[in-house]
Structures are given as structure tokens and as C-alpha cells.
C-alpha positions as CSV (number, residue, x, y, z in Angstrom):
1,M,-13.2,-3.4,-11.8
2,A,-11.8,0.0,-12.6
3,E,-14.0,2.9,-11.6
4,P,-15.2,5.1,-14.5
5,L,-12.7,7.8,-15.2
6,D,-13.9,11.1,-13.7
7,T,-11.3,13.8,-14.0
8,G,-13.5,16.2,-12.1
9,R,-13.3,14.2,-8.9
10,P,-10.0,13.5,-7.1
11,H,-8.9,9.9,-6.7
12,P,-6.5,8.6,-3.9
13,A,-4.0,7.1,-6.4
14,R,-3.7,10.4,-8.3
15,V,-3.6,12.6,-5.2
16,Y,-0.8,10.3,-4.0
17,D,1.0,10.6,-7.4
18,Y,0.9,14.4,-7.1
19,L,2.3,14.3,-3.6
20,L,5.1,12.1,-4.9
21,G,5.9,14.6,-7.6
22,G,4.3,12.6,-10.4
23,K,2.6,13.9,-13.5
24,D,-0.3,11.4,-13.9
25,N,-3.0,13.5,-12.1
26,F,-5.7,16.1,-12.9
27,A,-6.7,19.5,-11.7
28,A,-9.1,18.0,-9.1
29,D,-6.4,15.8,-7.7
30,R,-3.9,18.7,-7.5
31,A,-6.5,20.9,-5.9
32,A,-7.4,18.4,-3.2
33,A,-3.7,17.7,-2.5
34,E,-2.9,21.4,-2.2
35,Q,-5.9,22.1,0.1
36,G,-4.6,19.2,2.3
37,L,-1.1,20.6,2.3
38,T,-2.3,24.0,3.5
39,V,-3.5,22.5,6.8
40,N,-0.9,19.8,7.0
41,P,2.5,20.1,5.2
42,D,3.5,16.6,6.5
43,A,1.1,15.2,3.9
44,A,3.9,15.7,1.4
45,T,6.5,13.9,3.5
46,A,4.4,10.8,4.4
47,P,4.1,9.4,0.8
48,L,7.8,9.6,0.2
49,Q,8.6,7.8,3.5
50,N,5.9,5.2,2.7
51,R,7.8,4.3,-0.5
52,A,10.9,3.9,1.5
53,F,9.2,1.6,4.0
54,L,7.8,-0.4,1.0
55,R,11.4,-0.9,-0.3
56,R,12.7,-2.0,3.1
57,A,9.8,-4.4,3.7
58,V,9.9,-6.0,0.3
59,R,13.7,-6.4,0.5
60,F,13.4,-8.1,3.8
61,L,10.8,-10.5,2.5
62,A,12.6,-11.4,-0.6
63,A,16.2,-11.5,0.7
64,E,15.7,-12.6,4.3
65,A,12.3,-14.2,4.7
66,G,12.6,-16.2,1.5
67,V,9.2,-15.0,0.0
68,G,9.1,-15.3,-3.7
69,Q,5.4,-14.2,-4.4
70,F,3.9,-10.8,-3.8
71,L,0.3,-9.5,-4.1
72,D,0.3,-5.7,-4.1
73,I,-3.2,-4.3,-3.6
74,G,-3.8,-0.6,-4.1
75,T,-0.6,-0.4,-6.2
76,G,-1.1,3.2,-7.3
77,L,0.7,4.7,-10.3
78,P,4.0,3.3,-11.2
79,T,6.8,4.8,-9.1
80,S,10.3,3.3,-9.5
81,P,11.5,1.3,-7.9
82,N,8.3,-0.7,-8.0
83,V,7.7,-3.9,-6.0
84,H,9.0,-6.2,-8.7
85,E,12.2,-4.2,-9.1
86,V,13.0,-4.5,-5.4
87,A,11.9,-8.1,-5.1
88,Q,13.7,-9.3,-8.2
89,A,16.9,-7.5,-7.3
90,A,17.0,-10.0,-4.4
91,D,15.3,-12.9,-6.1
92,P,15.2,-12.7,-9.9
93,S,12.5,-15.5,-9.9
94,A,10.1,-13.5,-7.7
95,R,6.5,-13.2,-9.0
96,I,4.4,-10.1,-8.4
97,V,0.7,-9.4,-9.0
98,Y,-0.4,-5.7,-8.9
99,V,-4.0,-4.8,-8.1
100,D,-5.7,-1.4,-8.5
101,N,-9.1,0.0,-9.5
102,D,-8.1,3.4,-10.9
103,P,-8.4,3.5,-14.7
104,I,-5.3,5.7,-15.0
105,V,-3.3,3.0,-13.1
106,L,-4.7,0.5,-15.6
107,T,-3.4,2.5,-18.6
108,H,0.0,2.6,-17.1
109,A,0.1,-1.1,-16.1
110,R,2.6,-2.0,-18.8
111,A,5.2,-0.1,-16.7
112,L,4.5,-2.6,-13.9
113,L,5.0,-5.6,-16.2
114,T,8.7,-5.3,-16.9
115,S,9.7,-8.5,-15.1
116,S,13.1,-10.2,-15.0
117,P,13.3,-13.1,-17.4
118,Q,13.2,-15.6,-14.5
119,G,10.2,-14.0,-12.8
120,R,6.8,-12.8,-13.7
121,T,4.5,-9.9,-13.2
122,A,0.8,-9.4,-13.8
123,Y,-1.9,-6.7,-13.3
124,V,-5.4,-7.3,-12.0
125,D,-8.1,-4.6,-12.4
126,G,-9.7,-5.1,-9.0
127,D,-10.9,-3.6,-5.7
128,L,-9.9,-4.6,-2.2
129,R,-13.5,-4.6,-1.3
130,D,-14.0,-7.7,-3.4
131,V,-11.4,-10.2,-2.2
132,G,-13.0,-13.0,-4.0
133,E,-12.8,-11.3,-7.3
134,I,-9.1,-10.6,-6.8
135,L,-8.3,-14.2,-5.8
136,R,-10.3,-15.6,-8.8
137,A,-8.7,-13.3,-11.4
138,P,-7.1,-15.3,-14.2
139,E,-4.1,-13.0,-14.2
140,L,-3.4,-13.9,-10.6
141,A,-4.0,-17.6,-11.1
142,G,-1.5,-17.5,-14.0
143,T,1.2,-15.8,-11.9
144,L,0.9,-16.9,-8.3
145,D,0.7,-20.3,-6.7
146,L,-1.7,-19.9,-3.8
147,G,-0.5,-23.2,-2.4
148,R,2.8,-21.5,-1.6
149,P,3.5,-18.5,0.7
150,V,2.5,-15.1,-0.6
151,A,3.3,-11.6,0.8
152,V,0.2,-9.4,0.7
153,L,1.1,-5.7,0.5
154,L,-1.5,-3.2,1.7
155,L,0.5,0.0,1.6
156,A,-1.3,3.2,2.5
157,I,-4.7,1.9,1.4
158,L,-6.5,0.8,4.6
159,H,-7.0,4.4,5.8
160,F,-9.4,4.8,2.8
161,F,-11.7,2.3,4.4
162,D,-14.0,3.7,7.1
163,D,-15.1,1.4,10.0
164,D,-18.4,0.6,8.3
165,A,-16.5,-1.0,5.4
166,D,-15.1,-3.5,8.0
167,P,-11.5,-3.5,6.7
168,Y,-10.4,-5.9,9.5
169,T,-12.7,-8.6,8.0
170,I,-11.4,-7.8,4.5
171,V,-7.8,-8.3,5.6
172,G,-8.8,-11.5,7.5
173,R,-10.4,-13.0,4.4
174,L,-7.3,-12.3,2.4
175,M,-5.0,-13.9,4.8
176,D,-7.4,-16.9,5.4
177,A,-7.1,-17.7,1.7
178,L,-3.3,-18.0,1.9
179,P,-1.1,-20.8,3.3
180,S,1.1,-20.8,6.4
181,G,4.3,-18.9,5.8
182,S,2.5,-16.0,4.0
183,Y,3.1,-12.5,5.1
184,L,1.1,-9.3,5.5
185,V,2.6,-5.8,5.1
186,V,0.6,-2.8,6.2
187,S,1.3,0.9,6.3
188,H,-1.4,3.3,7.6
189,I,-1.7,7.0,8.3
190,T,-2.0,8.0,11.9
191,A,-2.9,11.2,13.8
192,D,-1.1,10.0,16.9
193,Y,1.7,12.6,16.5
194,N,-0.2,15.6,15.2
195,P,-3.9,15.1,15.8
196,T,-5.1,18.6,14.9
197,S,-3.4,18.9,11.5
198,W,-4.3,15.4,10.4
199,A,-7.9,15.9,11.5
200,R,-8.1,18.9,9.3
201,F,-6.5,17.1,6.4
202,S,-8.9,14.2,6.8
203,E,-11.9,16.5,6.8
204,I,-10.7,18.2,3.6
205,M,-10.2,14.8,1.9
206,R,-13.7,13.7,3.0
207,R,-15.2,16.9,1.6
208,Q,-13.5,15.9,-1.7
209,G,-15.1,12.5,-1.6
210,I,-12.0,10.6,-0.3
211,T,-12.6,8.7,2.9
212,T,-9.6,9.1,5.3
213,R,-9.9,7.1,8.5
214,L,-7.0,7.9,10.8
215,R,-6.1,5.0,13.1
216,N,-3.9,4.8,16.2
217,Q,-1.3,2.2,16.9
218,P,-3.6,-0.4,18.6
219,E,-6.1,0.0,15.7
220,V,-3.4,-0.6,13.1
221,G,-2.1,-3.5,15.2
222,R,-5.5,-5.2,14.9
223,F,-4.9,-5.8,11.2
224,F,-2.2,-8.4,12.3
225,A,-4.5,-10.4,14.6
226,G,-3.4,-14.0,14.6
227,L,-0.2,-13.3,12.8
228,E,3.4,-13.3,14.1
229,L,4.9,-9.8,13.9
230,A,8.4,-9.5,12.6
231,E,10.7,-7.2,14.7
232,P,10.3,-4.4,15.6
233,G,6.5,-4.9,15.4
234,V,4.0,-2.2,14.5
235,V,6.0,1.0,14.7
236,P,6.3,4.4,13.1
237,I,7.6,3.6,9.6
238,L,10.9,5.5,10.2
239,R,11.7,3.0,12.9
240,W,10.9,-0.2,10.9
241,R,14.4,-1.5,10.2
242,P,15.9,1.8,9.2
243,E,19.0,1.7,6.9
244,G,20.6,4.9,8.3
245,E,20.1,8.1,10.1
246,E,16.8,9.8,9.2
247,P,16.5,13.5,9.8
248,L,12.7,13.4,9.8
249,T,10.5,12.9,12.9
250,D,7.7,10.4,13.4
251,A,5.2,13.2,13.1
252,Q,6.5,14.1,9.7
253,A,6.3,10.5,8.4
254,A,2.9,10.0,10.1
255,L,2.4,6.3,9.3
256,Y,2.6,3.1,11.2
257,G,4.0,0.1,9.5
258,G,4.4,-3.6,10.2
259,V,5.2,-7.0,8.7
260,A,3.8,-10.2,10.0
261,R,3.9,-14.0,9.1
262,K,1.0,-16.3,9.1
263,P,1.8,-19.3,11.3
């Protein structure tokens, strides 16, 4: 369920919104973001490149892999193009369920529900920590057929889970509930390319009450255990099926990404 609205405490979805140039954030969110940017300016670049990775991954799944169902957990505030816009551009019958626990995202959910006539979208007020609650949600049951392949999107969310939350088990439970042919998409902040700046950024976020667990490439790769990685594997997101020359560096994008199929 959505967390109670506390405008005096930053929330990851609203900090992310501010870094993307959005307006659905509060003073606490802006202050946390600005403090982070003072020690690591790349924190402004990473969210934009994460959105670009999302678009490429969803387009690949809908247009090339033949996936027609998407479960986007940790959706964040609507930022066009949203998952359904990308997926339905390739497959108008695609169905998408969005999940988030931020009450501000919930109030904007209608912007996520503008499906094509052939497809369908729904919104679930839920938390990744409770996989069962998400999978049992009537909004999900009325939109997705869990007997058919589903692409699970976990974009820039798993770094908010420290090791004691056991995110690997959470992801495993999600994928265990889905049939063969389903996909997992993950993007995750890393400090591999700029450890000092990202360590400072992580510490500032932690002081603001936002867990930020930076993981290296092998640690991100563990989320895909038992799955078949699509080429080129778990790589810096700029290198995952780029569509053209990108002037940024891997250090500026600062996320690993990957897409994998459940055999």
C-alpha cells in the first residue's frame, strides 16, 4: 500500500522526478537531490539515461521478443514516453500493469492509464517487498494473464534495497511465479566507474532516509541467476543495444542494465 504522504521527508520517486526535470516534488526532495548533485553531478545524467535504456529494452521486448505483457514495479511519476506508450507503439494489444507505493504517483496514475483501444493498462498500489500482494492484486488479475509470458521491469529500484532486505530472493519469487518465456529487465546504479563520488552520494541519501546500495557488475548479474541473458548481457546501460553514438561515458550514466528470459 502507498506510504503516508510526508512532504518533509524525501521519497525516491520524487527525487528521481526532480532529477528528470519534473515538477511533482517537494522542498525535501529537491534539497536531497541538490545535496547529492554537489558531490556527484552524474546523478543528474543517470536518470535520463535510465529512461533511454527503458525505452530500448521495452521496444526490444515488444517488437522483437514478442512479449505482450509488462509488469513495471517502481514505476515512478509519469514521464513520457511511459512503458505502455513504447510497448503499444510496437504492439497495440500490449497490456501493462504499473506498481508503486508513493501516494503522489498514485494521484497521477490516470496519466499511466491512457491505453490504446486494443490494449490495457492498470495501476497497483503496492510495494516490491510484498510480491504476493502485487501478484494477488485484482487490478493485475484483470489485466495480465499470468499463464502467459510477462516482462518484469525493475528499473532503478533495486539499489533502494539493502542486503538485509534480500532483494535477490524478492526477484526470485517474482520470476518463480511467472511462466517460461517471461523476461526480467533490471537497471541498477553502480559505483564501479566513480567510487568516491557515488559513495558520497549514497551517504547523503542515507542521511536523508533513502537507502542507496551501490552494486558492482557481478552483484547486478546475480539478479539474473537461472535466466538466459539477451545480448550483450549485463553491461553499462549506454552499451545495451545503443541506437546511435552517445557522447556520454559509462561513468556519467553509472548504471548497469540487462534483459533476460526465463527458460
